[in-house]
C-alpha positions in Angstrom: 55.1 -87.8 109.3 57.1 -85.5 107.4 55.4 -82.4 105.9 57.4 -79.2 105.0 56.1 -75.8 105.0 56.2 -75.8 101.3 54.3 -79.2 101.2 51.6 -77.2 103.2 51.6 -74.3 101.0 51.4 -76.1 97.8 48.5 -78.1 98.8 46.4 -75.3 100.5 47.3 -72.5 98.0 44.7 -73.4 94.9 41.7 -73.2 97.9 42.9 -70.4 99.8 43.0 -68.6 96.3 39.4 -69.6 95.4 38.3 -68.7 99.0 40.0 -65.2 98.9 38.2 -64.3 95.4 34.8 -65.5 96.4 35.3 -63.0 100.0 36.6 -59.9 97.7 34.6 -60.5 94.5 31.1 -61.8 95.5 28.5 -59.8 97.4 27.1 -61.7 100.7 24.7 -64.5 98.8 23.9 -68.1 99.0 26.4 -67.9 96.1 29.3 -66.7 97.5 29.1 -69.7 100.9 28.6 -72.2 97.8 31.8 -71.0 96.5 33.3 -70.9 100.2 32.2 -74.6 100.3 34.0 -75.2 97.0 37.3 -73.3 98.5 37.1 -76.1 101.4 36.7 -78.9 99.4 39.3 -78.0 97.3 41.7 -77.2 100.0 41.0 -80.9 101.4 41.2 -82.8 98.3 44.7 -80.9 97.3 45.9 -82.2 100.8 45.2 -85.6 99.8 46.4 -85.8 96.3 49.9 -83.2 97.4 51.0 -83.3 100.5 53.1 -86.5 101.5 51.6 -89.2 103.7 53.6 -91.6 105.2 56.5 -91.5 108.1 60.0 -90.2 107.7 62.9 -92.7 108.6 62.8 -91.0 111.8 59.5 -91.5 112.5 59.4 -95.1 112.2 59.0 -97.4 115.0 61.5 -99.6 115.8 59.5 -102.7 116.0 55.8 -103.0 116.4 53.7 -103.9 119.7 52.9 -107.5 118.6 56.8 -108.1 117.9 57.5 -106.9 121.5 55.1 -109.3 122.4 56.3 -112.0 120.5 59.9 -111.5 121.7 58.7 -111.2 125.5 56.9 -114.9 124.9 60.4 -116.5 123.6 62.0 -115.3 126.4 59.7 -116.8 129.2 
């Protein structure tokens, strides 16, 4: 997968900011832990939506395992 640091930071930044704000601004309580949970969920959501998924051209396999099996059968 081709993911750059910029893509990763854009995806993680919103949740990280919420997490840090809860840590700094709220006293230790159940509400603080609820905001932590929301921040982690936001990080996961942003990673799913903002990070490019898929293989780069360099990461693509030349042929799948099924094609290799088929080509071996043809030669036999």
